[in-house]
mmCIF file as gemmi writes it, N, C-alpha and C atoms, coordinates in Angstrom:
data_model
loop_
_atom_site.group_PDB
_atom_site.id
_atom_site.type_symbol
_atom_site.label_atom_id
_atom_site.label_alt_id
_atom_site.label_comp_id
_atom_site.label_asym_id
_atom_site.label_entity_id
_atom_site.label_seq_id
_atom_site.pdbx_PDB_ins_code
_atom_site.Cartn_x
_atom_site.Cartn_y
_atom_site.Cartn_z
_atom_site.occupancy
_atom_site.B_iso_or_equiv
_atom_site.pdbx_formal_charge
_atom_site.auth_seq_id
_atom_site.auth_asym_id
_atom_site.pdbx_PDB_model_num
ATOM 1 N N . MET Axp A 1 ? 215.801 96.743 53.147 1 0 ? 1 A 1
ATOM 2 C CA . MET Axp A 1 ? 215.84 96.193 51.832 1 0 ? 1 A 1
ATOM 3 C C . MET Axp A 1 ? 214.438 97.336 51.201 1 0 ? 1 A 1
ATOM 4 N N . THR Axp A 2 ? 215.081 97.93 50.307 1 0 ? 2 A 1
ATOM 5 C CA . THR Axp A 2 ? 213.937 98.311 48.89 1 0 ? 2 A 1
ATOM 6 C C . THR Axp A 2 ? 212.711 97.595 48.565 1 0 ? 2 A 1
ATOM 7 N N . GLU Axp A 3 ? 211.689 98.401 48.484 1 0 ? 3 A 1
ATOM 8 C CA . GLU Axp A 3 ? 210.364 97.486 48.085 1 0 ? 3 A 1
ATOM 9 C C . GLU Axp A 3 ? 210.427 97.905 46.441 1 0 ? 3 A 1
ATOM 10 N N . PRO Axp A 4 ? 210.507 97.343 45.65 1 0 ? 4 A 1
ATOM 11 C CA . PRO Axp A 4 ? 210.366 97.389 43.556 1 0 ? 4 A 1
ATOM 12 C C . PRO Axp A 4 ? 209.42 98.71 43.784 1 0 ? 4 A 1
ATOM 13 N N . ALA Axp A 5 ? 209.692 99.3 42.613 1 0 ? 5 A 1
ATOM 14 C CA . ALA Axp A 5 ? 208.56 100.318 42.224 1 0 ? 5 A 1
ATOM 15 C C . ALA Axp A 5 ? 207.408 99.758 41.984 1 0 ? 5 A 1
ATOM 16 N N . LEU Axp A 6 ? 206.482 100.136 41.745 1 0 ? 6 A 1
ATOM 17 C CA . LEU Axp A 6 ? 204.636 99.771 41.665 1 0 ? 6 A 1
ATOM 18 C C . LEU Axp A 6 ? 204.911 99.35 39.814 1 0 ? 6 A 1
ATOM 19 N N . ALA Axp A 7 ? 204.974 101.233 39.423 1 0 ? 7 A 1
ATOM 20 C CA . ALA Axp A 7 ? 204.932 101.403 38.197 1 0 ? 7 A 1
ATOM 21 C C . ALA Axp A 7 ? 206.35 102.503 37.707 1 0 ? 7 A 1
ATOM 22 N N . PRO Axp A 8 ? 207.486 102.001 37.261 1 0 ? 8 A 1
ATOM 23 C CA . PRO Axp A 8 ? 209 102.876 37.298 1 0 ? 8 A 1
ATOM 24 C C . PRO Axp A 8 ? 208.557 103.368 35.947 1 0 ? 8 A 1
ATOM 25 N N . ARG Axp A 9 ? 209.494 104.239 36.296 1 0 ? 9 A 1
ATOM 26 C CA . ARG Axp A 9 ? 209.261 105.403 35.207 1 0 ? 9 A 1
ATOM 27 C C . ARG Axp A 9 ? 210.504 104.74 34.063 1 0 ? 9 A 1
ATOM 28 N N . SER Axp A 10 ? 209.714 105.522 32.824 1 0 ? 10 A 1
ATOM 29 C CA . SER Axp A 10 ? 209.995 104.979 31.616 1 0 ? 10 A 1
ATOM 30 C C . SER Axp A 10 ? 211.652 105.488 31.018 1 0 ? 10 A 1
ATOM 31 N N . ALA Axp A 11 ? 212.525 104.734 30.692 1 0 ? 11 A 1
ATOM 32 C CA . ALA Axp A 11 ? 213.852 104.092 31.116 1 0 ? 11 A 1
ATOM 33 C C . ALA Axp A 11 ? 214.216 105.265 29.349 1 0 ? 11 A 1
ATOM 34 N N . PHE Axp A 12 ? 213.695 105.028 28.062 1 0 ? 12 A 1
ATOM 35 C CA . PHE Axp A 12 ? 213.659 105.661 27.375 1 0 ? 12 A 1
ATOM 36 C C . PHE Axp A 12 ? 213.282 107.487 27.119 1 0 ? 12 A 1
ATOM 37 N N . THR Axp A 13 ? 212.096 107.79 27.844 1 0 ? 13 A 1
ATOM 38 C CA . THR Axp A 13 ? 211.899 109.388 28.033 1 0 ? 13 A 1
ATOM 39 C C . THR Axp A 13 ? 213.139 110.096 28.154 1 0 ? 13 A 1
ATOM 40 N N . GLY Axp A 14 ? 214.328 109.452 29.043 1 0 ? 14 A 1
ATOM 41 C CA . GLY Axp A 14 ? 215.2 110.268 29.663 1 0 ? 14 A 1
ATOM 42 C C . GLY Axp A 14 ? 216.619 110.054 28.266 1 0 ? 14 A 1
ATOM 43 N N . VAL Axp A 15 ? 216.335 109.175 27.416 1 0 ? 15 A 1
ATOM 44 C CA . VAL Axp A 15 ? 217.389 109.466 26.386 1 0 ? 15 A 1
ATOM 45 C C . VAL Axp A 15 ? 216.422 110.225 25.431 1 0 ? 15 A 1
ATOM 46 N N . ILE Axp A 16 ? 215.387 110.18 25.118 1 0 ? 16 A 1
ATOM 47 C CA . ILE Axp A 16 ? 214.664 111.64 24.21 1 0 ? 16 A 1
ATOM 48 C C . ILE Axp A 16 ? 214.949 112.72 24.925 1 0 ? 16 A 1
ATOM 49 N N . VAL Axp A 17 ? 215.009 113.115 25.946 1 0 ? 17 A 1
ATOM 50 C CA . VAL Axp A 17 ? 214.781 114.35 26.324 1 0 ? 17 A 1
ATOM 51 C C . VAL Axp A 17 ? 216.055 114.779 26.139 1 0 ? 17 A 1
ATOM 52 N N . VAL Axp A 18 ? 217.565 113.54 26.159 1 0 ? 18 A 1
ATOM 53 C CA . VAL Axp A 18 ? 218.692 114.06 25.957 1 0 ? 18 A 1
ATOM 54 C C . VAL Axp A 18 ? 219.015 113.908 24.73 1 0 ? 18 A 1
ATOM 55 N N . TRP Axp A 19 ? 218.28 113.561 23.517 1 0 ? 19 A 1
ATOM 56 C CA . TRP Axp A 19 ? 217.89 113.757 22.322 1 0 ? 19 A 1
ATOM 57 C C . TRP Axp A 19 ? 217.837 114.963 21.65 1 0 ? 19 A 1
ATOM 58 N N . ALA Axp A 20 ? 216.248 115.9 22.342 1 0 ? 20 A 1
ATOM 59 C CA . ALA Axp A 20 ? 215.736 117.382 22.211 1 0 ? 20 A 1
ATOM 60 C C . ALA Axp A 20 ? 216.639 117.828 22.45 1 0 ? 20 A 1
ATOM 61 N N . VAL Axp A 21 ? 217.611 118.169 23.527 1 0 ? 21 A 1
ATOM 62 C CA . VAL Axp A 21 ? 218.63 119.298 24.201 1 0 ? 21 A 1
ATOM 63 C C . VAL Axp A 21 ? 219.565 119.227 22.925 1 0 ? 21 A 1
ATOM 64 N N . ALA Axp A 22 ? 219.699 118.039 22.552 1 0 ? 22 A 1
ATOM 65 C CA . ALA Axp A 22 ? 220.992 117.749 21.559 1 0 ? 22 A 1
ATOM 66 C C . ALA Axp A 22 ? 220.728 119.421 20.498 1 0 ? 22 A 1
ATOM 67 N N . PHE Axp A 23 ? 219.195 118.107 19.562 1 0 ? 23 A 1
ATOM 68 C CA . PHE Axp A 23 ? 218.884 118.969 18.739 1 0 ? 23 A 1
ATOM 69 C C . PHE Axp A 23 ? 218.68 120.71 18.823 1 0 ? 23 A 1
ATOM 70 N N . VAL Axp A 24 ? 218.238 120.719 19.847 1 0 ? 24 A 1
ATOM 71 C CA . VAL Axp A 24 ? 218.296 122.236 20.109 1 0 ? 24 A 1
ATOM 72 C C . VAL Axp A 24 ? 219.601 123.158 20.142 1 0 ? 24 A 1
ATOM 73 N N . ALA Axp A 25 ? 220.324 122.339 21.447 1 0 ? 25 A 1
ATOM 74 C CA . ALA Axp A 25 ? 221.769 122.988 20.685 1 0 ? 25 A 1
ATOM 75 C C . ALA Axp A 25 ? 223.08 123.146 20.121 1 0 ? 25 A 1
ATOM 76 N N . ALA Axp A 26 ? 221.809 122.169 19.057 1 0 ? 26 A 1
ATOM 77 C CA . ALA Axp A 26 ? 222.758 122.4 17.585 1 0 ? 26 A 1
ATOM 78 C C . ALA Axp A 26 ? 222.722 123.052 17.098 1 0 ? 26 A 1
ATOM 79 N N . VAL Axp A 27 ? 220.874 123.366 16.975 1 0 ? 27 A 1
ATOM 80 C CA . VAL Axp A 27 ? 220.578 124.027 15.959 1 0 ? 27 A 1
ATOM 81 C C . VAL Axp A 27 ? 220.986 125.664 16.567 1 0 ? 27 A 1
ATOM 82 N N . ALA Axp A 28 ? 220.663 125.925 17.978 1 0 ? 28 A 1
ATOM 83 C CA . ALA Axp A 28 ? 221.238 127.386 18.23 1 0 ? 28 A 1
ATOM 84 C C . ALA Axp A 28 ? 222.292 127.383 18.28 1 0 ? 28 A 1
ATOM 85 N N . VAL Axp A 29 ? 223.589 126.864 17.767 1 0 ? 29 A 1
ATOM 86 C CA . VAL Axp A 29 ? 224.792 127.024 17.7 1 0 ? 29 A 1
ATOM 87 C C . VAL Axp A 29 ? 224.623 127.673 15.899 1 0 ? 29 A 1
ATOM 88 N N . GLY Axp A 30 ? 224.704 126.785 16.087 1 0 ? 30 A 1
ATOM 89 C CA . GLY Axp A 30 ? 224.188 126.045 14.396 1 0 ? 30 A 1
ATOM 90 C C . GLY Axp A 30 ? 224.038 128.133 13.346 1 0 ? 30 A 1
ATOM 91 N N . ILE Axp A 31 ? 222.865 128.348 14.429 1 0 ? 31 A 1
ATOM 92 C CA . ILE Axp A 31 ? 222.269 129.764 13.741 1 0 ? 31 A 1
ATOM 93 C C . ILE Axp A 31 ? 223.136 131.325 14.811 1 0 ? 31 A 1
ATOM 94 N N . LEU Axp A 32 ? 223.288 131.085 16.335 1 0 ? 32 A 1
ATOM 95 C CA . LEU Axp A 32 ? 223.883 131.972 16.897 1 0 ? 32 A 1
ATOM 96 C C . LEU Axp A 32 ? 224.82 132.217 16.814 1 0 ? 32 A 1
ATOM 97 N N . VAL Axp A 33 ? 225.955 131.198 16.291 1 0 ? 33 A 1
ATOM 98 C CA . VAL Axp A 33 ? 227.533 131.617 16.482 1 0 ? 33 A 1
ATOM 99 C C . VAL Axp A 33 ? 228.017 131.705 15.078 1 0 ? 33 A 1
ATOM 100 N N . ALA Axp A 34 ? 229.081 132.545 14.933 1 0 ? 34 A 1
ATOM 101 C CA . ALA Axp A 34 ? 229.555 132.809 13.629 1 0 ? 34 A 1
ATOM 102 C C . ALA Axp A 34 ? 230.966 131.427 13.089 1 0 ? 34 A 1
ATOM 103 N N . GLU Axp A 35 ? 230.419 131.761 11.874 1 0 ? 35 A 1
ATOM 104 C CA . GLU Axp A 35 ? 231.086 129.726 11.567 1 0 ? 35 A 1
ATOM 105 C C . GLU Axp A 35 ? 232.036 130.115 11.469 1 0 ? 35 A 1
ATOM 106 N N . GLU Axp A 36 ? 233.431 130.405 12.092 1 0 ? 36 A 1
ATOM 107 C CA . GLU Axp A 36 ? 234.446 130.316 12.975 1 0 ? 36 A 1
ATOM 108 C C . GLU Axp A 36 ? 234.661 129.447 14.111 1 0 ? 36 A 1
ATOM 109 N N . TRP Axp A 37 ? 233.674 130.245 14.814 1 0 ? 37 A 1
ATOM 110 C CA . TRP Axp A 37 ? 233.371 129.449 15.979 1 0 ? 37 A 1
ATOM 111 C C . TRP Axp A 37 ? 232.636 128.418 16.547 1 0 ? 37 A 1
ATOM 112 N N . ARG Axp A 38 ? 231.614 127.673 15.117 1 0 ? 38 A 1
ATOM 113 C CA . ARG Axp A 38 ? 230.94 126.804 15.17 1 0 ? 38 A 1
ATOM 114 C C . ARG Axp A 38 ? 231.446 125.732 16.529 1 0 ? 38 A 1
ATOM 115 N N . ILE Axp A 39 ? 232.502 124.628 15.367 1 0 ? 39 A 1
ATOM 116 C CA . ILE Axp A 39 ? 232.943 123.543 15.588 1 0 ? 39 A 1
ATOM 117 C C . ILE Axp A 39 ? 233.605 123.315 17.537 1 0 ? 39 A 1
ATOM 118 N N . PRO Axp A 40 ? 233.791 124.323 17.66 1 0 ? 40 A 1
ATOM 119 C CA . PRO Axp A 40 ? 234.727 125.02 19.014 1 0 ? 40 A 1
ATOM 120 C C . PRO Axp A 40 ? 232.921 124.492 19.704 1 0 ? 40 A 1
ATOM 121 N N . TRP Axp A 41 ? 232.158 125.868 19.529 1 0 ? 41 A 1
ATOM 122 C CA . TRP Axp A 41 ? 230.833 125.64 20.527 1 0 ? 41 A 1
ATOM 123 C C . TRP Axp A 41 ? 230.205 124.022 20.281 1 0 ? 41 A 1
ATOM 124 N N . MET Axp A 42 ? 230.567 123.38 19.363 1 0 ? 42 A 1
ATOM 125 C CA . MET Axp A 42 ? 229.651 122.46 19.304 1 0 ? 42 A 1
ATOM 126 C C . MET Axp A 42 ? 230.108 121.225 19.778 1 0 ? 42 A 1
ATOM 127 N N . LEU Axp A 43 ? 231.146 121.163 19.814 1 0 ? 43 A 1
ATOM 128 C CA . LEU Axp A 43 ? 232.123 120.156 21.012 1 0 ? 43 A 1
ATOM 129 C C . LEU Axp A 43 ? 231.223 120.784 22.46 1 0 ? 43 A 1
ATOM 130 N N . VAL Axp A 44 ? 231.735 121.734 23.081 1 0 ? 44 A 1
ATOM 131 C CA . VAL Axp A 44 ? 230.599 121.914 24.505 1 0 ? 44 A 1
ATOM 132 C C . VAL Axp A 44 ? 229.176 122.075 24.379 1 0 ? 44 A 1
ATOM 133 N N . ALA Axp A 45 ? 229.012 122.554 23.441 1 0 ? 45 A 1
ATOM 134 C CA . ALA Axp A 45 ? 227.402 121.533 23.572 1 0 ? 45 A 1
ATOM 135 C C . ALA Axp A 45 ? 227.531 120.404 24.205 1 0 ? 45 A 1
ATOM 136 N N . PHE Axp A 46 ? 228.246 119.563 23.022 1 0 ? 46 A 1
ATOM 137 C CA . PHE Axp A 46 ? 228.053 118.046 22.742 1 0 ? 46 A 1
ATOM 138 C C . PHE Axp A 46 ? 228.655 117.833 24.503 1 0 ? 46 A 1
ATOM 139 N N . GLY Axp A 47 ? 229.767 118.666 24.676 1 0 ? 47 A 1
ATOM 140 C CA . GLY Axp A 47 ? 229.57 118.004 26.451 1 0 ? 47 A 1
ATOM 141 C C . GLY Axp A 47 ? 229.092 117.954 27.211 1 0 ? 47 A 1
ATOM 142 N N . GLY Axp A 48 ? 228.049 119.336 27.382 1 0 ? 48 A 1
ATOM 143 C CA . GLY Axp A 48 ? 227.004 119.38 27.978 1 0 ? 48 A 1
ATOM 144 C C . GLY Axp A 48 ? 225.898 118.424 27.844 1 0 ? 48 A 1
ATOM 145 N N . THR Axp A 49 ? 225.722 118.163 26.644 1 0 ? 49 A 1
ATOM 146 C CA . THR Axp A 49 ? 225.055 116.683 26.459 1 0 ? 49 A 1
ATOM 147 C C . THR Axp A 49 ? 225.477 115.457 27.227 1 0 ? 49 A 1
ATOM 148 N N . VAL Axp A 50 ? 226.418 115.341 27.205 1 0 ? 50 A 1
ATOM 149 C CA . VAL Axp A 50 ? 227.091 114.594 27.976 1 0 ? 50 A 1
ATOM 150 C C . VAL Axp A 50 ? 226.96 114.298 29.786 1 0 ? 50 A 1
ATOM 151 N N . LEU Axp A 51 ? 227.018 115.254 30.01 1 0 ? 51 A 1
ATOM 152 C CA . LEU Axp A 51 ? 226.66 115.006 31.545 1 0 ? 51 A 1
ATOM 153 C C . LEU Axp A 51 ? 225.615 115.664 31.759 1 0 ? 51 A 1
ATOM 154 N N . LEU Axp A 52 ? 224.673 116.015 30.595 1 0 ? 52 A 1
ATOM 155 C CA . LEU Axp A 52 ? 222.904 115.892 31.023 1 0 ? 52 A 1
ATOM 156 C C . LEU Axp A 52 ? 222.97 114.862 30.994 1 0 ? 52 A 1
ATOM 157 N N . SER Axp A 53 ? 223.402 113.85 29.919 1 0 ? 53 A 1
ATOM 158 C CA . SER Axp A 53 ? 222.993 112.123 30.063 1 0 ? 53 A 1
ATOM 159 C C . SER Axp A 53 ? 222.943 111.537 31.424 1 0 ? 53 A 1
ATOM 160 N N . PHE Axp A 54 ? 224.171 111.999 31.956 1 0 ? 54 A 1
ATOM 161 C CA . PHE Axp A 54 ? 224.78 111.59 33.359 1 0 ? 54 A 1
ATOM 162 C C . PHE Axp A 54 ? 224.14 112.269 34.528 1 0 ? 54 A 1
ATOM 163 N N . ALA Axp A 55 ? 223.118 112.96 34.401 1 0 ? 55 A 1
ATOM 164 C CA . ALA Axp A 55 ? 222.243 113.121 35.38 1 0 ? 55 A 1
ATOM 165 C C . ALA Axp A 55 ? 220.862 113.086 35.564 1 0 ? 55 A 1
ATOM 166 N N . VAL Axp A 56 ? 220.548 112.674 33.889 1 0 ? 56 A 1
ATOM 167 C CA . VAL Axp A 56 ? 218.891 112.436 33.759 1 0 ? 56 A 1
ATOM 168 C C . VAL Axp A 56 ? 219.052 110.78 34.346 1 0 ? 56 A 1
ATOM 169 N N . GLN Axp A 57 ? 219.836 110.225 34.093 1 0 ? 57 A 1
ATOM 170 C CA . GLN Axp A 57 ? 220.092 108.38 33.792 1 0 ? 57 A 1
ATOM 171 C C . GLN Axp A 57 ? 220.151 108.347 35.85 1 0 ? 57 A 1
ATOM 172 N N . LEU Axp A 58 ? 221.301 109.267 36.094 1 0 ? 58 A 1
ATOM 173 C CA . LEU Axp A 58 ? 221.074 109.557 37.932 1 0 ? 58 A 1
ATOM 174 C C . LEU Axp A 58 ? 220.085 109.605 38.347 1 0 ? 58 A 1
ATOM 175 N N . TRP Axp A 59 ? 219.248 110.339 38.154 1 0 ? 59 A 1
ATOM 176 C CA . TRP Axp A 59 ? 217.7 111.296 38.288 1 0 ? 59 A 1
ATOM 177 C C . TRP Axp A 59 ? 216.661 109.592 38.639 1 0 ? 59 A 1
ATOM 178 N N . TYR Axp A 60 ? 216.988 109.213 36.78 1 0 ? 60 A 1
ATOM 179 C CA . TYR Axp A 60 ? 216.406 107.81 36.929 1 0 ? 60 A 1
ATOM 180 C C . TYR Axp A 60 ? 216.004 107.192 38.29 1 0 ? 60 A 1
ATOM 181 N N . GLY Axp A 61 ? 217.09 106.883 38.642 1 0 ? 61 A 1
ATOM 182 C CA . GLY Axp A 61 ? 217.569 106.058 40.115 1 0 ? 61 A 1
ATOM 183 C C . GLY Axp A 61 ? 217.436 104.687 39.657 1 0 ? 61 A 1
ATOM 184 N N . ARG Axp A 62 ? 217.978 104.155 38.418 1 0 ? 62 A 1
ATOM 185 C CA . ARG Axp A 62 ? 217.441 102.454 38.442 1 0 ? 62 A 1
ATOM 186 C C . ARG Axp A 62 ? 219.278 102.38 37.862 1 0 ? 62 A 1
ATOM 187 N N . THR Axp A 63 ? 219.839 100.833 38.744 1 0 ? 63 A 1
ATOM 188 C CA . THR Axp A 63 ? 221.128 100.72 37.926 1 0 ? 63 A 1
ATOM 189 C C . THR Axp A 63 ? 220.802 99.639 36.728 1 0 ? 63 A 1
ATOM 190 N N . ASP Axp A 64 ? 220.166 98.627 36.28 1 0 ? 64 A 1
ATOM 191 C CA . ASP Axp A 64 ? 219.573 97.94 35.488 1 0 ? 64 A 1
ATOM 192 C C . ASP Axp A 64 ? 220.057 98.493 34.269 1 0 ? 64 A 1
ATOM 193 N N . GLY Axp A 65 ? 220.629 98.453 33.707 1 0 ? 65 A 1
ATOM 194 C CA . GLY Axp A 65 ? 220.823 99.656 32.302 1 0 ? 65 A 1
ATOM 195 C C . GLY Axp A 65 ? 221.448 100.465 32.195 1 0 ? 65 A 1
ATOM 196 N N . PHE Axp A 66 ? 222.108 101.147 33.529 1 0 ? 66 A 1
ATOM 197 C CA . PHE Axp A 66 ? 222.266 102.3 33.282 1 0 ? 66 A 1
ATOM 198 C C . PHE Axp A 66 ? 223.287 102.757 32.486 1 0 ? 66 A 1
ATOM 199 N N . ILE Axp A 67 ? 224.798 101.777 31.679 1 0 ? 67 A 1
ATOM 200 C CA . ILE Axp A 67 ? 225.151 101.684 30.69 1 0 ? 67 A 1
ATOM 201 C C . ILE Axp A 67 ? 224.834 101.682 29.595 1 0 ? 67 A 1
ATOM 202 N N . LEU Axp A 68 ? 223.744 101.352 29.767 1 0 ? 68 A 1
ATOM 203 C CA . LEU Axp A 68 ? 223.272 101.187 27.996 1 0 ? 68 A 1
ATOM 204 C C . LEU Axp A 68 ? 222.592 102.471 27.619 1 0 ? 68 A 1
ATOM 205 N N . ARG Axp A 69 ? 221.663 102.736 28.35 1 0 ? 69 A 1
ATOM 206 C CA . ARG Axp A 69 ? 221.233 104.032 28.505 1 0 ? 69 A 1
ATOM 207 C C . ARG Axp A 69 ? 222.041 105.055 28.504 1 0 ? 69 A 1
ATOM 208 N N . VAL Axp A 70 ? 222.932 105.802 29.208 1 0 ? 70 A 1
ATOM 209 C CA . VAL Axp A 70 ? 223.829 106.328 28.911 1 0 ? 70 A 1
ATOM 210 C C . VAL Axp A 70 ? 224.235 106.54 27.581 1 0 ? 70 A 1
ATOM 211 N N . ALA Axp A 71 ? 225.081 105.302 27.054 1 0 ? 71 A 1
ATOM 212 C CA . ALA Axp A 71 ? 225.278 104.683 25.792 1 0 ? 71 A 1
ATOM 213 C C . ALA Axp A 71 ? 224.792 105.66 24.829 1 0 ? 71 A 1
ATOM 214 N N . GLY Axp A 72 ? 223.628 104.877 24.908 1 0 ? 72 A 1
ATOM 215 C CA . GLY Axp A 72 ? 222.36 105.425 23.995 1 0 ? 72 A 1
ATOM 216 C C . GLY Axp A 72 ? 221.907 107.067 23.647 1 0 ? 72 A 1
ATOM 217 N N . SER Axp A 73 ? 222.104 107.555 25.342 1 0 ? 73 A 1
ATOM 218 C CA . SER Axp A 73 ? 221.974 108.868 25.181 1 0 ? 73 A 1
ATOM 219 C C . SER Axp A 73 ? 222.701 109.535 24.554 1 0 ? 73 A 1
ATOM 220 N N . VAL Axp A 74 ? 224.423 108.837 24.434 1 0 ? 74 A 1
ATOM 221 C CA . VAL Axp A 74 ? 225.298 109.954 24.223 1 0 ? 74 A 1
ATOM 222 C C . VAL Axp A 74 ? 225.321 109.468 22.205 1 0 ? 74 A 1
ATOM 223 N N . LEU Axp A 75 ? 225.467 108.401 22.491 1 0 ? 75 A 1
ATOM 224 C CA . LEU Axp A 75 ? 225.493 108.163 20.705 1 0 ? 75 A 1
ATOM 225 C C . LEU Axp A 75 ? 225.083 108.855 20.285 1 0 ? 75 A 1
ATOM 226 N N . GLY Axp A 76 ? 223.362 108.749 20.288 1 0 ? 76 A 1
ATOM 227 C CA . GLY Axp A 76 ? 222.181 109.328 19.67 1 0 ? 76 A 1
ATOM 228 C C . GLY Axp A 76 ? 222.243 110.954 19.508 1 0 ? 76 A 1
ATOM 229 N N . ALA Axp A 77 ? 223.401 111.675 20.36 1 0 ? 77 A 1
ATOM 230 C CA . ALA Axp A 77 ? 223.256 112.676 20.472 1 0 ? 77 A 1
ATOM 231 C C . ALA Axp A 77 ? 224.328 113.161 19.688 1 0 ? 77 A 1
ATOM 232 N N . LEU Axp A 78 ? 225.41 112.189 19.73 1 0 ? 78 A 1
ATOM 233 C CA . LEU Axp A 78 ? 226.763 112.633 18.965 1 0 ? 78 A 1
ATOM 234 C C . LEU Axp A 78 ? 226.366 112.574 16.936 1 0 ? 78 A 1
ATOM 235 N N . LEU Axp A 79 ? 225.113 111.558 17.06 1 0 ? 79 A 1
ATOM 236 C CA . LEU Axp A 79 ? 224.898 111.405 15.646 1 0 ? 79 A 1
ATOM 237 C C . LEU Axp A 79 ? 224.384 112.917 15.073 1 0 ? 79 A 1
ATOM 238 N N . LEU Axp A 80 ? 223.301 112.949 16.305 1 0 ? 80 A 1
ATOM 239 C CA . LEU Axp A 80 ? 221.941 113.872 16.076 1 0 ? 80 A 1
ATOM 240 C C . LEU Axp A 80 ? 223.014 115.049 15.268 1 0 ? 80 A 1
ATOM 241 N N . MET Axp A 81 ? 224.033 115.586 16.002 1 0 ? 81 A 1
ATOM 242 C CA . MET Axp A 81 ? 224.207 116.984 16.027 1 0 ? 81 A 1
ATOM 243 C C . MET Axp A 81 ? 225.809 116.74 15.103 1 0 ? 81 A 1
ATOM 244 N N . GLY Axp A 82 ? 226.104 115.583 15.151 1 0 ? 82 A 1
ATOM 245 C CA . GLY Axp A 82 ? 227.052 115.428 13.915 1 0 ? 82 A 1
ATOM 246 C C . GLY Axp A 82 ? 226.24 115.563 12.538 1 0 ? 82 A 1
ATOM 247 N N . MET Axp A 83 ? 224.722 115.153 12.362 1 0 ? 83 A 1
ATOM 248 C CA . MET Axp A 83 ? 224.045 115.646 11.016 1 0 ? 83 A 1
ATOM 249 C C . MET Axp A 83 ? 224.052 116.543 11.032 1 0 ? 83 A 1
ATOM 250 N N . ILE Axp A 84 ? 223.272 117.446 11.675 1 0 ? 84 A 1
ATOM 251 C CA . ILE Axp A 84 ? 223.023 119.195 11.658 1 0 ? 84 A 1
ATOM 252 C C . ILE Axp A 84 ? 224.328 119.843 11.685 1 0 ? 84 A 1
ATOM 253 N N . SER Axp A 85 ? 225.082 119.414 12.078 1 0 ? 85 A 1
ATOM 254 C CA . SER Axp A 85 ? 226.519 120.43 11.888 1 0 ? 85 A 1
ATOM 255 C C . SER Axp A 85 ? 227.34 119.679 10.816 1 0 ? 85 A 1
ATOM 256 N N . VAL Axp A 86 ? 227.231 119.102 9.81 1 0 ? 86 A 1
ATOM 257 C CA . VAL Axp A 86 ? 227.278 118.28 8.252 1 0 ? 86 A 1
ATOM 258 C C . VAL Axp A 86 ? 226.572 119.291 7.835 1 0 ? 86 A 1
ATOM 259 N N . GLY Axp A 87 ? 225.1 119.641 8.007 1 0 ? 87 A 1
ATOM 260 C CA . GLY Axp A 87 ? 224.335 120.438 7.103 1 0 ? 87 A 1
ATOM 261 C C . GLY Axp A 87 ? 224.684 121.813 7.505 1 0 ? 87 A 1
ATOM 262 N N . PHE Axp A 88 ? 224.9 122.472 8.158 1 0 ? 88 A 1
ATOM 263 C CA . PHE Axp A 88 ? 225.23 123.593 8.086 1 0 ? 88 A 1
ATOM 264 C C . PHE Axp A 88 ? 226.436 124.102 7.934 1 0 ? 88 A 1
ATOM 265 N N . GLY Axp A 89 ? 227.586 122.823 8.014 1 0 ? 89 A 1
ATOM 266 C CA . GLY Axp A 89 ? 228.769 122.994 6.893 1 0 ? 89 A 1
ATOM 267 C C . GLY Axp A 89 ? 229.029 122.704 5.721 1 0 ? 89 A 1
ATOM 268 N N . LEU Axp A 90 ? 227.675 122.493 5.172 1 0 ? 90 A 1
ATOM 269 C CA . LEU Axp A 90 ? 227.411 122.012 3.303 1 0 ? 90 A 1
ATOM 270 C C . LEU Axp A 90 ? 226.576 123.546 3.267 1 0 ? 90 A 1
ATOM 271 N N . ALA Axp A 91 ? 226.06 124.096 4.313 1 0 ? 91 A 1
ATOM 272 C CA . ALA Axp A 91 ? 224.743 125.94 3.76 1 0 ? 91 A 1
ATOM 273 C C . ALA Axp A 91 ? 226.167 126.588 3.499 1 0 ? 91 A 1
ATOM 274 N N . ALA Axp A 92 ? 226.957 126.449 4.634 1 0 ? 92 A 1
ATOM 275 C CA . ALA Axp A 92 ? 228.039 127.841 4.569 1 0 ? 92 A 1
ATOM 276 C C . ALA Axp A 92 ? 229.374 127.201 3.021 1 0 ? 92 A 1
ATOM 277 N N . LEU Axp A 93 ? 229.283 126.376 2.137 1 0 ? 93 A 1
ATOM 278 C CA . LEU Axp A 93 ? 229.953 126.359 0.96 1 0 ? 93 A 1
ATOM 279 C C . LEU Axp A 93 ? 228.799 127.04 0.019 1 0 ? 93 A 1
ATOM 280 N N . ILE Axp A 94 ? 227.685 127.045 -0.017 1 0 ? 94 A 1
ATOM 281 C CA . ILE Axp A 94 ? 226.846 127.622 -0.501 1 0 ? 94 A 1
ATOM 282 C C . ILE Axp A 94 ? 226.819 129.823 -1.064 1 0 ? 94 A 1
ATOM 283 N N . PRO Axp A 95 ? 227.992 130.213 -1.817 1 0 ? 95 A 1
ATOM 284 C CA . PRO Axp A 95 ? 227.915 131.599 -1.787 1 0 ? 95 A 1
ATOM 285 C C . PRO Axp A 95 ? 226.8 132.344 -1.659 1 0 ? 95 A 1
ATOM 286 N N . ALA Axp A 96 ? 226.789 133.046 -0.612 1 0 ? 96 A 1
ATOM 287 C CA . ALA Axp A 96 ? 225.74 134.171 -0.152 1 0 ? 96 A 1
ATOM 288 C C . ALA Axp A 96 ? 225.374 135.375 -1.338 1 0 ? 96 A 1
């Protein structure tokens, strides 16, 4: 049998890390990628954040609430990247 951890790591920290990576990835794609390639690269970046979410939560090492933590990470990353991509889309409509 394993002994319970005396001071377990915060589960919310992993969620915030995934959100931060999603923010940085979305802004980097929006700035560095040409307009016609932004959506495919946003999808690639979102796929990376999904994989990162699983990796972070598996590294956390607790089974209690695993699905909720992964779902929160992925849903938050999806909403964050969606809002950023809408912003870049609206900015693309403004004539230069």
